[in-house]
KEGUBA-631378 format. One record per residue (C-alpha): residue number from 0; residue in three letters; x, y negated, z negated. Coordinates in steps of 0.1 Angstrom, whole numbers, always signed. Layout:
    k    r     xx     yy     zz
  NUM  ALA      X      Y      Z
...
END
This chain:
    k    r     xx     yy     zz
    0  UNK   +235   +152    -78
    1  UNK   +212   +127    -63
    2  UNK   +184   +136    -38
    3  UNK   +171   +108    -15
    4  UNK   +138   +109     +4
    5  UNK   +128    +83    +30
    6  UNK    +92    +74    +39
    7  UNK    +74    +47    +57
    8  UNK    +87    +52    +92
    9  UNK    +63    +54   +121
   10  UNK    +52    +40   +154
   11  UNK    +47     +1   +157
   12  UNK    +42    -23   +184
   13  UNK    +70    -49   +193
   14  UNK    +66    -78   +167
   15  UNK    +51    -57   +141
   16  UNK    +63    -48   +106
   17  UNK    +72    -15    +86
   18  UNK    +85    -10    +51
   19  UNK   +107    +19    +45
   20  UNK   +111    +34    +11
   21  UNK   +139    +55     -4
   22  UNK   +130    +75    -36
   23  UNK   +159    +89    -56
   24  UNK   +157   +117    -81
   25  UNK   +184   +134    -99
   26  UNK   +212   +117   -120
   27  UNK   +208    +82   -130
   28  UNK   +202    +57   -100
   29  UNK   +209    +25   -113
   30  UNK   +246    +25   -111
   31  UNK   +250    +31    -76
   32  UNK   +255    +13    -44
   33  UNK   +230    +19    -16
   34  UNK   +225    +13    +20
   35  UNK   +202    +19    +51
   36  UNK   +217    +33    +83
   37  UNK   +202    +40   +116
   38  UNK   +212    +62   +146
   39  UNK   +194    +56   +180
   40  UNK   +197    +85   +207
   41  UNK   +231    +85   +223
   42  UNK   +245    +59   +198
   43  UNK   +267    +61   +166
   44  UNK   +251    +57   +135
   45  UNK   +253    +22   +120
   46  UNK   +249     +3    +88
   47  UNK   +218    -21    +89
   48  UNK   +219    -32    +53
   49  UNK   +236    -25    +21
   50  UNK   +231    -34    -17
   51  UNK   +250    -32    -48
   52  UNK   +236    -16    -79
   53  UNK   +232    -52    -92
   54  UNK   +209    -60    -63
   55  UNK   +229    -91    -56
   56  UNK   +252    -99    -25
   57  UNK   +234    -79     +0
   58  UNK   +247    -71    +36
   59  UNK   +229    -72    +69
   60  UNK   +241    -64   +103
   61  UNK   +239    -93   +126
   62  UNK   +213    -75   +148
   63  UNK   +187    -75   +119
   64  UNK   +195   -108    +99
   65  UNK   +165   -128    +94
   66  UNK   +142   -100   +101
   67  UNK   +150    -71    +76
   68  UNK   +153    -74    +39
   69  UNK   +168    -49    +16
   70  UNK   +157    -47    -21
   71  UNK   +157    -21    -50
   72  UNK   +136    -13    -80
   73  UNK   +160     +4   -105
   74  UNK   +132    +12   -129
   75  UNK   +113    +30   -102
   76  UNK   +144    +46    -86
   77  UNK   +134    +33    -52
   78  UNK   +150    +12    -25
   79  UNK   +132     -7     +2
   80  UNK   +138    -20    +38
   81  UNK   +111    -44    +48
   82  UNK   +114    -47    +86
   83  UNK    +96    -75   +104
   84  UNK    +96    -88   +139
   85  UNK   +105    -52   +151
   86  UNK   +120    -49   +186
   87  UNK   +122    -18   +207
   88  UNK   +160    -17   +201
   89  UNK   +151    -10   +164
   90  UNK   +139    +23   +174
   91  UNK   +161    +50   +156
   92  UNK   +161    +73   +128
   93  UNK   +166    +55    +96
   94  UNK   +186    +70    +68
   95  UNK   +192    +58    +30
   96  UNK   +224    +65    +13
   97  UNK   +238    +63    -22
   98  UNK   +272    +65    -40
   99  UNK   +280    +59    -77
  100  UNK   +293    +25    -83
  101  UNK   +287     +2   -110
  102  UNK   +307    -28    -95
  103  UNK   +290    -56    -75
  104  UNK   +300    -42    -42
  105  UNK   +282    -30    -11
  106  UNK   +296     -6    +13
  107  UNK   +290     -7    +51
  108  UNK   +308    +25    +63
  109  UNK   +296    +60    +62
  110  UNK   +327    +74    +45
  111  UNK   +320    +57    +15
  112  UNK   +287    +73     +8
  113  UNK   +282   +109     -7
  114  UNK   +244   +112     -7
  115  UNK   +221   +110    +25
  116  UNK   +185   +113    +29
  117  UNK   +169   +135    +57
  118  UNK   +160   +103    +78
  119  UNK   +127    +87    +88
  120  UNK   +118    +80   +125
  121  UNK   +110    +45   +135
  122  UNK    +97    +39   +169
  123  UNK    +89     +3   +184
  124  UNK    +70     +1   +217
  125  UNK    +71    -27   +239
END
């Protein structure tokens, strides 16, 4: 079992920045692919960024490329999402996800992830 806890969400003005963290506990963290998903009211949940256990070959949705950066620290069992130049359309609940995978792959679909955090709200005002 892996438990995931997100933090770092909040209210920020457009153009501002936030850094989300996802702390993992339970079984080993290192050998797992991870991702950040978000869900806005009335919309489907979407993957905004994903990272393999090696940390190389990351994925970003087109809507966040150049603004968001995903990273992980396998010693601290923590994944991060640095969000810069935030826009009102980034407003959503952000979730971190995990699946056991020792390869150099990332996954962008919900069905591939077994473990989910409870989510953290990000609100960007105009």
